[in-house]
C-alpha positions in Angstrom: -11.1 48.3 14.6 -9.0 50.5 12.4 -10.3 53.0 9.8 -10.1 50.5 6.9 -11.9 47.7 8.7 -14.6 50.1 10.0 -15.2 51.5 6.6 -15.5 48.1 5.0 -17.8 46.9 7.7 -20.2 49.8 7.3 -20.1 49.7 3.5 -20.8 45.9 3.5 -23.5 46.1 6.2 -25.4 49.0 4.5 -24.6 48.2 0.9 -26.4 50.5 -1.5 -27.6 52.8 1.3 -24.4 54.4 2.4 -21.7 56.1 0.4 -18.1 56.8 1.5 -17.0 60.3 1.1 -13.3 61.1 0.6 -13.3 63.9 3.1 -12.5 62.0 6.2 -8.8 62.4 7.1 -8.8 60.5 10.4 -12.2 58.9 10.6 -14.4 57.9 7.7 -17.3 60.1 6.6 -20.4 58.6 5.0 -23.4 60.1 3.1 -26.9 58.7 3.4 -30.4 59.7 2.3 -32.6 61.4 4.9 -35.3 58.7 4.7 -32.7 56.1 5.9 -31.4 58.3 8.8 -33.4 56.8 11.7 -33.1 53.2 10.6 -29.3 53.7 10.2 -29.0 55.3 13.6 -30.9 52.5 15.3 -28.8 49.9 13.5 -25.4 51.3 14.4 -26.6 51.8 18.0 -27.8 48.2 18.4 -25.1 46.4 16.3 -22.7 44.7 18.7 -19.7 45.2 16.4 -20.3 48.9 16.2 -22.3 49.7 19.4 -22.4 53.4 18.6 -23.5 54.6 22.1 -22.3 58.2 22.0 -23.6 61.1 19.8 -20.6 63.6 19.8 -22.2 66.3 17.8 -24.8 67.3 15.2 -23.9 70.3 13.0 -25.7 72.2 10.3 -23.8 73.3 7.2 -24.9 75.8 4.5 -22.8 75.0 1.5 -24.2 77.8 -0.6 -26.0 75.2 -2.8 -27.7 73.1 -0.2 -28.0 72.3 3.5 -26.2 69.4 5.2 -26.6 68.0 8.7 -23.5 66.2 9.9 -23.5 63.7 12.7 -20.4 62.7 14.6 -20.8 59.5 16.5 -18.6 57.1 18.6 -18.5 53.9 20.5 -17.0 54.3 23.9 -17.0 50.5 24.4 -15.4 49.7 21.0 -13.2 52.8 20.7 -14.4 53.7 17.2 -15.7 57.0 15.7 -17.0 58.2 12.4 -19.2 60.9 10.8 -22.1 60.7 8.5 -24.1 63.4 6.7 -27.5 64.1 5.1 -27.8 66.6 2.3 -31.0 68.4 1.4 -32.3 71.3 -0.7 -32.9 74.7 0.9 -36.6 74.5 0.4 -38.5 72.6 3.0 -35.3 71.3 4.6 -36.0 68.7 7.3 -34.6 65.6 9.0 -36.0 63.2 11.5 -35.0 63.6 15.2 -32.6 61.0 16.5 -33.5 61.6 20.1 -35.1 58.2 20.3 -31.6 56.7 19.7 -29.5 59.3 21.5 -31.4 61.5 24.0 -28.5 64.0 23.9 -29.5 65.0 20.4 -32.1 67.4 21.9 -29.9 70.5 22.2 -27.9 69.8 19.0 -31.1 69.5 17.0 -32.6 72.6 18.5 -29.5 74.5 17.5 -29.7 73.3 13.9 -33.3 74.3 13.8 -32.8 77.7 15.4 -29.7 78.8 13.5 -30.3 77.2 10.1 -34.1 76.8 9.9 -33.8 73.1 9.2 -37.0 71.5 10.6 -36.4 68.5 12.9 -39.4 66.2 12.5 -40.8 64.6 15.7 -38.6 66.5 18.0 -41.3 67.7 20.4 -39.6 70.7 21.9 -38.2 73.0 19.1 -37.9 76.1 21.2 -35.2 78.8 21.2 -32.3 78.7 23.6 -29.6 80.7 21.9 -31.5 83.6 20.3 -34.1 85.8 22.1 -37.6 84.3 22.3 -39.0 87.1 20.1 -36.3 86.7 17.4 -37.7 87.5 13.9 -34.6 88.3 11.8 -34.2 84.9 10.1 -31.5 82.3 10.5 -28.1 83.7 11.3 -25.9 80.8 10.2 -27.3 80.8 6.7 -24.8 82.2 4.1 -27.5 84.5 2.7 -28.6 85.8 6.1 -28.8 89.6 6.4 -30.2 91.7 9.2 -30.5 95.5 9.6 -27.5 95.9 12.0 -25.4 93.1 10.5 -22.1 94.1 8.9 -20.7 91.5 6.5 -17.0 91.0 6.6 -15.1 90.9 3.3 -14.1 87.5 2.0 -10.4 86.7 2.5 
């Protein structure tokens, strides 16, 4: 399935619930609401045309105006790949865990929680693995993060 066919299939299957973003140069990128995340993940995993069986990555993004969580997924069997994202306000930022669909989400979700402070609902093991256990200096991937020994580099 090429990019155009994949895009059309997803937009038709999830009409009104998924928007296409024009940022995907090689693979399509979609936006969806956080309350649709788990249903969408289950559907793309079980759909025989898509059969999204591999979670490539989950990444947190601080745009300066809001948080985004970006999911990169693929089907090894069907040789397709695409990304989708959830946008949320800074205050009380949270998304559902997708571990029930892709167990490998565990570490990715913990990283998003640990470095951005985005709460992962129903994760079950949000514990630190990158920062020291006694870390109390905030979330280092946030654009507004500051710590006593942190030297901000000038913008280029």
